[in-house]
DRENZA-940854 format. One line per field, with one value per residue: residue number from 1; residue in one letter; chain; x, y, z of N, C-alpha, C, O in turn. Coordinates in steps of 0.001 Angstrom, whole numbers, plus 500000, padded with zeros to 6 digits. Each point is the difference from the previous one (the first is absolute). Layout:
BEGIN
pos [NUM	...]
code [a	...]
unit [A	...]
nx [X	...]
ny [Y	...]
nz [Z	...]
cax [X	...]
cay [Y	...]
caz [Z	...]
cx [X	...]
cy [Y	...]
cz [Z	...]
ox [X	...]
oy [Y	...]
oz [Z	...]
end
This chain:
BEGIN
pos [1	2	3	4	5	6	7	8	9	10	11	12	13	14	15	16	17	18	19	20	21	22	23	24	25	26	27	28	29	30	31	32	33	34	35	36	37	38	39	40	41	42	43	44	45	46	47	48	49	50	51	52	53	54	55	56	57	58	59	60	61	62	63	64	65	66	67	68	69	70	71	72	73	74	75	76	77	78	79	80	81	82	83	84	85	86	87	88	89	90	91	92	93	94	95	96	97	98	99	100	101	102	103	104	105	106	107	108	109	110	111	112	113	114	115	116	117	118	119	120	121	122	123	124	125	126	127	128	129	130	131	132	133	134	135	136	137	138	139	140	141	142	143	144	145	146	147	148	149	150	151	152	153	154	155	156	157	158	159	160	161	162	163	164	165	166	167	168	169	170	171	172	173	174	175	176	177	178	179	180	181	182	183	184	185	186	187	188	189	190	191	192	193	194	195	196	197	198	199	200	201	202	203	204	205	206	207	208	209	210	211	212	213	214	215	216	217	218	219	220	221	222	223	224	225	226	227	228	229	230	231	232	233	234	235	236	237	238	239	240	241	242	243	244	245	246	247	248]
code [x	x	x	x	x	x	x	x	x	x	x	x	x	x	x	x	x	x	x	x	x	x	x	x	x	x	x	x	x	x	x	x	x	x	x	x	x	x	x	x	x	x	x	x	x	x	x	x	x	x	x	x	x	x	x	x	x	x	x	x	x	x	x	x	x	x	x	x	x	x	x	x	x	x	x	x	x	x	x	x	x	x	x	x	x	x	x	x	x	x	x	x	x	x	x	x	x	x	x	x	x	x	x	x	x	x	x	x	x	x	x	x	x	x	x	x	x	x	x	x	x	x	x	x	x	x	x	x	x	x	x	x	x	x	x	x	x	x	x	x	x	x	x	x	x	x	x	x	x	x	x	x	x	x	x	x	x	x	x	x	x	x	x	x	x	x	x	x	x	x	x	x	x	x	x	x	x	x	x	x	x	x	x	x	x	x	x	x	x	x	x	x	x	x	x	x	x	x	x	x	x	x	x	x	x	x	x	x	x	x	x	x	x	x	x	x	x	x	x	x	x	x	x	x	x	x	x	x	x	x	x	x	x	x	x	x	x	x	x	x	x	x	x	x	x	x	x	x]
unit [A	A	A	A	A	A	A	A	A	A	A	A	A	A	A	A	A	A	A	A	A	A	A	A	A	A	A	A	A	A	A	A	A	A	A	A	A	A	A	A	A	A	A	A	A	A	A	A	A	A	A	A	A	A	A	A	A	A	A	A	A	A	A	A	A	A	A	A	A	A	A	A	A	A	A	A	A	A	A	A	A	A	A	A	A	A	A	A	A	A	A	A	A	A	A	A	A	A	A	A	A	A	A	A	A	A	A	A	A	A	A	A	A	A	A	A	A	A	A	A	A	A	A	A	A	A	A	A	A	A	A	A	A	A	A	A	A	A	A	A	A	A	A	A	A	A	A	A	A	A	A	A	A	A	A	A	A	A	A	A	A	A	A	A	A	A	A	A	A	A	A	A	A	A	A	A	A	A	A	A	A	A	A	A	A	A	A	A	A	A	A	A	A	A	A	A	A	A	A	A	A	A	A	A	A	A	A	A	A	A	A	A	A	A	A	A	A	A	A	A	A	A	A	A	A	A	A	A	A	A	A	A	A	A	A	A	A	A	A	A	A	A	A	A	A	A	A	A]
nx [947990	499239	501039	498711	501683	501268	497750	500984	497775	499228	498476	500256	500921	498557	498914	502167	500189	498918	500418	501154	498065	499368	498396	499919	498612	499541	499593	498813	499681	499696	499102	501265	502348	498292	499293	498051	498114	498967	498981	501702	501015	499569	500320	502311	501302	502123	499153	502354	499844	498416	501974	500050	498123	501216	498556	502408	500315	501825	499283	499404	499099	498528	500217	499518	501572	500776	501724	499204	501744	500220	501679	499654	501337	499757	502651	499307	502397	501432	498454	500818	497903	500775	499237	498453	501145	499476	497537	498690	500208	497844	498007	499936	498604	498324	498711	499129	498151	497975	498310	499267	501456	499262	498745	500850	500804	498467	500525	501401	500529	498098	500119	500561	498225	500624	498817	500431	500301	498437	501500	498569	500745	502072	500518	500045	501791	500944	498717	498492	501557	500993	498313	498651	499527	500412	498559	499201	501358	499904	497699	501016	500831	498124	498009	500085	498809	498504	498481	500985	499198	498085	497848	501129	499841	498273	500344	501571	498123	500296	497877	501281	500255	501487	502275	500434	501666	499453	501143	498667	499595	499429	498238	498840	499321	497947	498208	500220	498495	497912	502254	499995	500063	501632	499034	499385	500980	502118	501562	500020	501553	501968	500206	500425	501559	501916	501651	498518	499270	501836	499613	498452	500003	501315	499148	498647	500397	500139	498395	501002	501624	498791	500076	501276	501679	501339	500821	499011	501181	499479	499608	499853	500124	503246	497945	500659	501183	498332	499548	499287	498236	501741	498836	497816	499957	499209	501803	499726	499324	499516	501628	501269	500500	501306	501787	501173	499875	502286	501772	499241]
ny [502358	501275	498465	498888	499214	501448	499887	497964	500565	499832	498953	498799	498225	498258	498724	498931	497677	499307	499789	498578	497988	499650	499648	497658	500715	498281	501354	499469	497342	502345	498070	499221	498855	501459	501953	499334	500615	502001	499830	501442	498602	501838	501917	499685	500346	501715	500709	499873	497856	501114	500213	498166	500401	500493	498426	499298	498369	501871	502049	499469	501344	498222	501995	498516	501649	497807	500411	499621	502020	497937	501144	498725	499831	497743	500260	500636	500562	500502	500923	499457	500914	499555	502769	499067	501785	498431	500344	498362	502481	499359	499072	501358	501573	498609	499708	502275	500564	498726	500654	501760	502225	501328	501610	501675	501365	501844	500465	501193	501666	501616	502630	500276	499928	499346	502183	498959	502258	499324	501525	499067	501689	498738	497829	499029	498938	497961	498989	498094	499017	502125	501689	500751	501482	501933	501428	501777	501964	501969	500898	501670	501906	501141	500905	502335	500033	501168	499068	498325	498126	499559	499379	499000	498213	499173	499287	497745	499654	500472	499966	501874	500072	501892	498830	498398	499676	499881	499605	499961	502089	501775	499200	500101	502079	500840	499668	501580	500985	499425	499695	498961	501520	501369	501168	498170	498654	499179	498934	497899	498036	500776	498609	497893	500472	499675	501280	499897	497990	499098	500551	499562	497102	499456	499942	497770	498534	500602	499132	498087	501885	501195	498080	501297	499803	501715	498139	498074	500969	497952	500908	498646	500779	500324	501415	500625	500241	501090	499273	497812	500683	499868	498846	500865	502170	498487	500093	501933	501711	500516	499007	502254	501753	499738	501194	502029	501031	499368	501775	501448]
nz [769329	501365	501426	498686	499026	497997	499141	500025	500837	497613	501804	501764	499372	500231	501516	500804	500004	501522	502204	499137	500210	502389	498273	499554	501027	499400	498295	501576	499792	499493	501020	501864	498678	499206	500443	501113	499330	500067	501982	500104	500925	499266	499465	499072	501886	501012	502253	500758	498222	500372	501809	497708	500275	497977	500830	499632	498622	499175	500593	497527	502004	499370	501326	502450	500676	499581	501506	502186	499997	499856	501513	498458	501814	499138	499105	498256	500980	498334	501549	497707	501019	497840	501094	498401	499137	498468	499994	501376	499756	501133	499515	497809	499922	499729	498119	499755	501539	499649	501307	498090	500354	501566	499780	498772	501710	500776	497548	500373	501332	498967	500092	497531	500871	497877	500436	498555	501038	497567	500454	500291	500564	500348	499403	502594	501393	499214	501472	499559	499266	500727	501098	498220	498355	500782	500448	498485	499695	501287	499702	497657	500761	501047	498977	499364	502054	499761	499709	500620	498919	500055	500127	501568	498536	501422	501661	500251	500335	502531	499380	498999	501738	499631	499131	501897	501540	502115	497705	498666	499591	500280	499010	497449	500274	501032	500738	498767	500976	500645	501239	497743	498719	499183	498575	499788	501712	499915	498556	499316	501396	499838	498520	500709	500397	500230	499844	497960	499261	498489	497950	498882	499204	498238	498144	499013	498404	498134	498455	499288	499158	498494	498164	501800	501100	498585	499868	499653	502002	499357	502126	498481	498324	499851	500242	498135	501999	500096	502175	498903	500089	501432	501820	500313	500600	501181	499214	500937	499527	497477	498625	499993	498193	498265	500069	500037	498043	499139	500781	497877]
cax [498915	499869	498671	498875	500511	500841	499795	499500	501006	501048	499165	500562	500770	499087	499456	500634	500452	498393	499680	501128	500027	498766	500443	499989	498897	499801	498670	499494	498927	498739	499331	498753	500305	500252	501523	501317	500026	501186	501125	501164	501133	499590	501389	499441	499448	500759	501133	499904	498863	500162	500578	499116	499418	499997	501030	500083	498394	498971	499041	498963	498484	498786	499657	499218	498799	499428	500653	501426	501101	501281	501474	501711	500158	498623	500198	500812	499315	499670	499479	499700	499162	500087	499154	500517	499167	500748	499871	500893	501314	500863	499940	501153	501252	499734	500454	501432	501359	499839	500068	499789	500750	500504	498935	499994	500648	499780	499112	500884	500348	498923	500063	498503	498885	498637	498593	499747	498439	500629	498640	499464	499485	500568	499325	498751	500036	500688	499531	500790	500002	501149	500398	499357	500953	501289	499645	499871	501118	500981	499504	500334	501189	499658	499886	501591	500721	500751	499487	501295	500951	499079	499896	500961	500119	499087	500026	500996	499718	498390	500224	499352	498490	498979	499770	499291	501210	499407	499506	500219	501085	501328	500642	500782	501313	500893	500312	500918	501492	499540	500030	498947	498107	498981	499218	498921	499411	499990	499377	498959	499407	500301	498786	498208	499907	499313	499774	499013	499197	500574	500459	498679	500148	500734	499357	499054	501451	500415	499017	499072	501238	500043	501264	499298	500756	500812	500202	499981	500345	499748	501089	499279	499305	499635	500339	501255	498926	500013	500780	500886	499875	500826	500681	499974	501281	501424	500408	500727	498895	499046	500011	499783	498378	499194	500343	499053	498885	499631	499995	499416]
cay [499896	499242	498883	499797	499295	500693	500743	500034	500504	501161	500449	501431	500577	500017	501443	501051	500707	500201	500998	500599	500171	501072	501212	499754	498856	499940	500336	498779	500681	499654	499118	501313	501083	500103	500831	499097	499133	500520	500755	498989	500072	498286	500360	499687	498165	498979	499501	498925	499301	499021	498495	499536	499220	498482	499325	499301	499472	501056	499659	500805	499337	501128	499411	499534	501318	500533	501214	500220	499317	499462	499630	499870	498790	500237	499766	501298	500340	501433	500270	501646	499682	500911	500447	501004	500462	499894	501475	500630	500752	499931	498958	500176	500681	499299	498761	500203	500852	499801	498571	498463	498994	499182	499131	498395	499505	498790	499193	499609	499507	498870	500370	500787	499617	501800	499137	501209	500494	501209	500814	501317	501148	501602	500141	501276	501528	500963	499374	499187	498637	499600	499374	498469	499050	499480	498979	498757	499791	499115	498924	499104	500198	498724	498736	499516	499720	501251	500878	500993	501019	500678	501413	500524	500410	500670	501159	501006	500454	500691	501127	500887	499434	500988	499985	498894	499255	498796	499582	498671	499853	500440	498572	498756	500434	499213	498608	499286	500013	498945	498406	498617	500423	500098	498554	499766	500119	501707	501085	499918	500900	501342	500715	499687	500256	498413	499607	501155	499900	500267	501334	500123	499846	501165	501701	499920	499592	501425	501419	499660	499568	500972	501527	501367	500312	499160	498641	499379	498287	499255	499127	498816	500961	501113	500450	500654	501103	501335	500951	499104	500042	500528	498785	499587	500506	499500	498588	499445	500353	498871	498334	500076	500251	498391	499181	500196	499688	498324	499435	500818]
caz [500132	500747	499491	501480	500577	500960	500961	501434	500970	499424	499682	500636	499305	498808	500249	499928	498540	499476	500301	499233	498513	499630	499853	499099	499165	498533	499874	499434	499127	501163	498935	500542	499151	498478	500597	500964	498971	498987	500586	500134	498575	499155	499450	498348	500023	499194	500674	499859	500475	502054	500140	500289	500965	499988	500875	499963	500670	500271	499296	499934	499995	500041	501500	499469	500139	498135	499649	500905	499688	500870	499510	501108	500595	500948	501335	500461	501312	500067	498533	499951	499299	499141	499524	499273	498937	499504	499830	501079	500020	501706	499773	499070	500902	500973	499371	499186	500504	501661	501219	499495	499328	500794	499720	499130	500654	500604	499415	499152	501108	500724	501094	499612	499251	499116	499371	499455	499451	499079	500212	498623	500377	499080	498418	499946	500034	499160	498882	499485	500108	499778	501151	500002	499010	500913	500779	499109	499301	500971	500014	499478	500541	500822	499450	499194	500900	499877	500912	500919	499500	498891	501375	499776	498924	499566	501020	499346	498719	499905	499083	500519	500830	499262	499439	499724	498961	500125	499323	499801	498697	501039	501163	499694	499666	501756	500451	499190	500884	500705	499112	500250	500426	498845	499301	499950	500918	500997	499229	499980	501317	500109	498304	500416	501517	499872	501523	500680	501153	501289	500028	500489	501516	500876	500236	501473	501234	500088	500613	501420	500670	500688	499879	499270	499122	499945	500753	501050	500116	501361	500069	500753	500153	500462	499048	500597	500327	499626	499616	498762	498662	499533	499367	498757	499298	500104	499704	500736	500912	500127	500786	501979	500484	499198	501144	501272	499766	499595	501508	500910]
cx [499043	498463	499135	500320	500488	499600	499049	500367	500082	498578	500588	500877	499154	499284	500677	500215	498684	500097	500981	499238	498963	500287	500846	499168	499856	498623	499472	499023	498714	498824	498407	500035	500569	501549	500891	500117	500916	501395	501278	501066	499724	501366	499098	500182	500960	501135	499953	498860	500885	499572	498404	499629	500356	501030	499863	498369	498569	498471	498808	498898	499256	499002	498556	498468	500797	500312	501470	500875	500668	500851	500735	499754	498725	500270	500385	498950	498896	498966	499655	499605	499976	498910	500980	499328	501120	500663	500939	501379	500779	500213	501003	501551	500196	500977	501506	500949	500082	500025	499880	500943	500588	498538	500162	501604	499565	498681	501061	500737	499153	499644	498630	499464	499255	499005	499464	498305	500537	498331	499679	499353	500540	498878	498619	500255	500630	499712	500668	499887	501554	500175	499307	500836	501239	499599	499404	500820	500750	499212	499949	501087	500676	499885	501632	501072	500916	499518	500853	501197	499268	499907	501609	500150	498942	500450	501089	499793	498524	499992	499004	498773	498607	499940	498987	500884	499802	499088	500326	501233	501071	499633	500357	501642	501145	499793	500666	501495	500228	500327	498669	498987	499710	499538	498681	498693	500038	499622	498153	498979	500229	499394	499025	499833	499570	499457	499676	499535	501089	500491	498988	499940	501151	500063	499181	500811	500895	499279	499195	501267	500236	501363	499353	501182	501118	501658	499500	500304	499543	501102	499332	498300	499063	500643	501080	499763	500437	501262	501599	499831	500981	501262	499710	501102	501558	500326	500741	498658	499191	500338	499666	498249	499221	500687	498891	498560	499474	499757	498955	498538]
cy [498927	499026	500394	498604	500331	501009	499883	500679	501397	501255	501772	500934	500233	501491	501105	500490	500156	501791	500926	500437	501010	501282	500121	499087	500224	499970	498307	500829	499479	500177	502075	501958	500080	500518	498710	498721	500202	500456	498723	500415	498514	499889	499235	497932	499693	499353	498566	499187	499423	498548	499555	499349	498162	499370	498651	499231	500758	499087	501238	499084	501208	499404	499882	500928	500713	501380	499671	498758	499847	499994	499366	498763	499693	499437	501543	500578	501146	500265	501781	500162	501787	500120	500881	500174	500124	501540	501391	499971	500109	498608	499419	500214	499024	498876	500162	500818	499889	498801	498720	499023	499192	499067	498652	499555	498904	499071	499015	498840	498442	500164	500524	499790	501281	499242	501593	500077	500796	500882	501091	500693	501396	499955	500894	501229	500604	499614	499330	498790	499407	498708	498709	499360	499426	498891	498398	498994	499142	498438	499103	499380	498483	498678	499031	500137	501290	501437	500941	500558	500598	501017	500551	501339	501124	500997	500670	500569	500598	501085	500854	500110	500476	499536	498872	499540	498456	499720	498273	499996	500233	499095	499317	500240	499953	498840	499466	500428	499051	498565	499557	501063	500157	498653	500362	500246	501235	501176	500426	500585	501149	500667	499856	500507	498597	500119	501543	499590	499894	501515	500598	500022	500478	501087	500372	499659	501314	500839	499214	499149	501183	501104	500821	500070	498735	500969	499877	498606	499874	498721	498654	500737	501282	501103	500926	501043	501427	500284	499537	500102	500920	498710	499374	500008	500331	498807	499736	499824	498895	499133	500204	500127	498386	499095	500331	499604	498630	499666	500701	498732]
cz [500906	499431	500815	500804	501438	500945	500984	501195	499810	499874	500113	498501	498786	500702	499920	498089	499485	500360	499658	498575	499991	499776	498607	499321	498515	500049	498713	498595	500941	499222	500056	499950	499132	500366	500212	498551	499201	500596	499816	499040	499163	498886	498921	499938	498876	500672	499758	501345	501646	499323	500966	501703	500213	500871	500207	500514	500000	498816	500169	499402	500400	501088	499099	500013	498386	500178	500239	498655	500877	499440	501200	500615	500649	501493	500874	501194	500014	498287	500155	498995	499355	499212	498458	498968	499037	499151	501165	500021	500849	499885	499707	501316	501333	499468	499239	500666	501763	500266	499165	499538	501632	500060	499280	500222	501047	500064	499194	501285	500570	501123	499996	499183	499713	499917	499173	499448	499378	499873	498252	500779	498956	498892	500017	500293	499155	497846	498939	500360	500326	501484	499955	499212	500598	501058	499346	499412	501521	500463	499315	500118	501102	499308	499797	500779	499755	500836	500827	498874	498954	501601	499531	499221	499364	501004	499368	498627	499620	499343	501109	500693	498824	499096	499483	498890	499874	499274	499414	499241	501246	501227	499606	499634	501189	499529	499215	500757	500849	499023	500210	500421	498733	499690	499209	500583	500974	498853	499802	501184	499894	499191	500462	501515	500408	501905	500841	501040	501174	500634	500648	501283	500987	500366	501316	501391	500627	500943	501058	501051	501654	499686	498469	498814	499385	500046	501541	500362	501356	500352	501152	500115	501000	498968	500697	500230	499180	500580	500094	498951	499168	499812	498761	498969	500669	500217	501345	500981	500122	500596	501408	500077	500005	501225	501227	499693	500338	501258	501310	500451]
ox [500071	499111	500237	499179	499760	500803	499192	501209	500365	500111	500033	499789	500328	500266	499446	499980	500031	499829	499789	500407	499785	500796	500381	500502	500231	499533	500479	499821	499711	499882	499234	499286	501071	500921	501150	501006	500859	500983	499618	499822	500135	500339	498779	499480	499689	500867	498996	499677	500999	499221	499486	501038	499610	501137	498869	499317	498861	499942	499797	499941	500318	499502	499652	498867	499911	499226	500897	499625	500270	499874	500380	499137	499504	499192	500463	498770	499019	500355	499591	500637	499622	499669	500996	499062	500811	501159	500730	500586	501195	501188	500555	500981	500962	500989	500865	501175	500864	500774	500218	499866	500627	500162	499689	500319	500439	499356	499522	499983	500399	499729	499228	500693	499458	499993	499621	499334	500878	498878	500805	499023	499344	499299	499476	499407	499912	500486	501051	498964	500196	500682	500307	500610	500276	500580	500130	499771	500300	500697	499628	500114	500898	500799	500400	501098	501210	500756	499798	500729	500867	500975	500021	500115	500360	499979	499931	500961	499379	501078	499155	499214	498961	498848	499374	499599	500191	498900	500918	500689	500703	500738	500792	500834	501182	500957	500235	501147	501201	499219	499395	499468	498983	500308	499859	499077	499105	499181	499465	499119	498839	499586	499205	498806	498808	499071	500456	500100	499690	500336	500441	499972	499822	500438	500154	500067	500205	500378	499214	499809	500578	500404	499382	499491	499877	500041	500298	499651	500063	500521	499869	499416	498857	501111	500056	499272	501167	500837	500893	500983	499556	500914	500821	500420	500831	499112	500467	499944	499823	499420	499338	499218	499151	499344	499118	499440	498900	499183	499930	499151]
oy [498852	500365	500702	499844	499646	500495	500849	500083	500733	500918	500973	501205	500976	501106	501031	501112	500480	500756	501169	500941	500628	500700	501113	499254	501184	499295	499855	501169	498912	500934	500668	500922	499416	499189	499821	499297	499204	500246	498836	500894	498784	498822	499846	499270	499229	499410	499428	500494	499307	499484	500442	499512	499244	500472	499596	500566	499630	498896	500657	499197	501123	498883	500434	499607	501184	500613	500036	498897	501044	499475	500427	499401	500882	499696	500088	499996	500158	499688	500726	499716	500859	499123	500694	499216	500867	500329	500969	498924	500297	499745	499159	499332	500324	499687	499139	500123	500490	499166	498843	498816	498966	498788	498845	499097	498854	499511	498974	498791	498964	498994	500106	499912	500752	498787	500989	499144	500729	499552	500777	499261	500934	500996	500666	500994	501224	500350	500533	499930	498800	498977	499101	499009	498811	498922	498840	498795	498808	499032	498882	498812	499166	499076	498851	500055	499778	500896	501214	500986	500622	500609	500728	501175	500793	501019	501164	500389	500034	500592	499546	500000	499374	500137	500201	499960	499455	499994	499470	498986	499022	500042	499340	499127	499655	499615	498822	499639	499769	499589	500236	499553	499377	498961	501210	500657	500764	500895	501079	500859	500407	501088	500938	499837	499691	499417	500512	500770	500337	500217	500563	500898	500415	500474	500898	500537	500084	500658	500578	498990	499790	501025	499769	500142	498825	501228	500912	499018	500903	499204	500307	499746	500303	499847	500016	500557	499914	500488	500701	499641	500453	500044	499362	499037	500825	499359	498864	498933	499314	499911	499185	499374	499627	499050	499242	499310	499709	499136	499710	500309]
oz [499561	499230	500982	500904	501155	500791	500378	500218	500919	499187	499246	499870	499324	499529	499620	499473	498866	499044	500325	499319	498964	500626	499635	499159	499758	500894	498876	499656	500498	499207	499305	500394	499835	499906	499601	499905	499619	499300	499883	499173	500143	499885	499972	499156	499092	499355	499577	501080	500190	499198	501028	500448	500891	499987	500271	500854	500284	499460	501022	499069	500389	499857	498902	499723	499675	499265	499158	499602	500593	498894	501090	499358	500702	500877	501138	500059	500726	498863	500906	498985	500796	499202	500210	499853	500324	499746	499792	500114	499980	500199	500708	500329	500697	500662	499840	499655	500728	499530	500358	499688	499767	500141	500291	499226	500093	500928	499516	499768	500532	500657	500953	498987	500809	499789	500627	499416	500463	499762	499486	500126	499539	499826	499107	499582	499905	498925	499647	500662	499808	500044	500782	500402	499842	500131	500390	499890	499933	500301	500357	499696	499885	500151	500189	499447	500052	500376	499979	500106	499387	500442	499007	500346	499130	499310	499605	499337	498938	499968	500771	499054	499786	499587	498959	498837	498913	500552	500626	499895	500256	500984	500673	499759	499990	499327	500272	499735	500140	499141	501046	501016	499699	500584	499823	499517	500361	500210	500256	499968	500025	500400	499934	500249	500016	500560	501022	500955	501143	501165	501002	500841	501145	501048	500828	501106	501210	500969	500751	500678	501066	500547	498962	498888	500345	500080	500771	499345	500834	499218	501185	501053	500342	499492	501229	499177	499619	499240	500476	499352	498945	499177	499341	499358	499623	500563	500088	500611	501006	501082	500640	500716	500811	500424	500403	500852	500470	500319	501194	500836]
end
């Protein structure tokens, strides 16, 4: 697989690869459509946990805007903004079967920093509080320096979208799979929805971003074009698209 640094001058290859992907696009979780919000292949979340986006020298921080979670090297040349809802089955597909693996490799190599905006609109669409509770738990994991690892575990073990299965008990059970995460402070933050204000602010940031569904990726502020959305689910193609957008 090629990394971002190896893509200079290969934009024509990227465009060709992206063209092949047209017609194989996966439908995301669309905030504006009940049907789309319920669509996708959620599975039962029993697969192995994805490898976390940690690298030597990488950091996990909350940006000054109070909503963006940054994972990766501060000196990374390319920034990929990822918009996700923890209940979205298509986000799970991205993280566990598609380009998410390639994106994590780029973060570990120090070439890319990922900046996450966590949406929770599926709670309003489907009922329940699973998206909010999961986003709150992830914010608590950030305080413990375990955001990337817990993020991978949550998507690998995502409940069926319609079940609203991200309960306090399940979130704590999954947290037990991340070494060093469980503790009195973390457990209390999950049970008390300590970061509810963050969750609400993060949803507002999603609402005002111009993004209409999840998962959505932006590379250095440029959204992956709709014609290239298939690359999100192709671990070989996504690095090419990221490389092209980072140089455009």
